[in-house]
C-alpha positions, 0 to 999 in steps of 0.5 A: 499494514494498516489500511483503515484510513483507506477503506473499511474493506481490506481487499478494496483498500489494498487492491482497489484503483482510484484516481489520485491514489499512489503507493510509494516506497520510502525508506524509514529515514525519509518517511517524515520528510516525505509525509511533510512534503505531501502535507504542505500542499494539503495532499493526504498521506498515510503510512499503510505498512512496512515491507519485511522479509516475510514475503506476505502482504498482511493487514493489521486486522488479520483479514488479508494475507497474500504472497507477494509473488501472487500479487506480482503475477496478478498485476502483470497478467493484463500486460502479458498479451 
């Protein structure tokens, strides 16, 4: 995962919420078309990484390594009331 274009702080880049920020999952076969679609009206779009079978979210700098299951639990916790 390359988050350098998002923030210098890897935790803020991966988990911070900000207006107009979305994470999209796009198959490699459609990545160029998706980037072109957003670039046409001037919407910034960066590739932050590739989902693999490791089960971990990591960054290229090696500063971040979190299990996907832990991320799901943290994301769902506010919804479990």
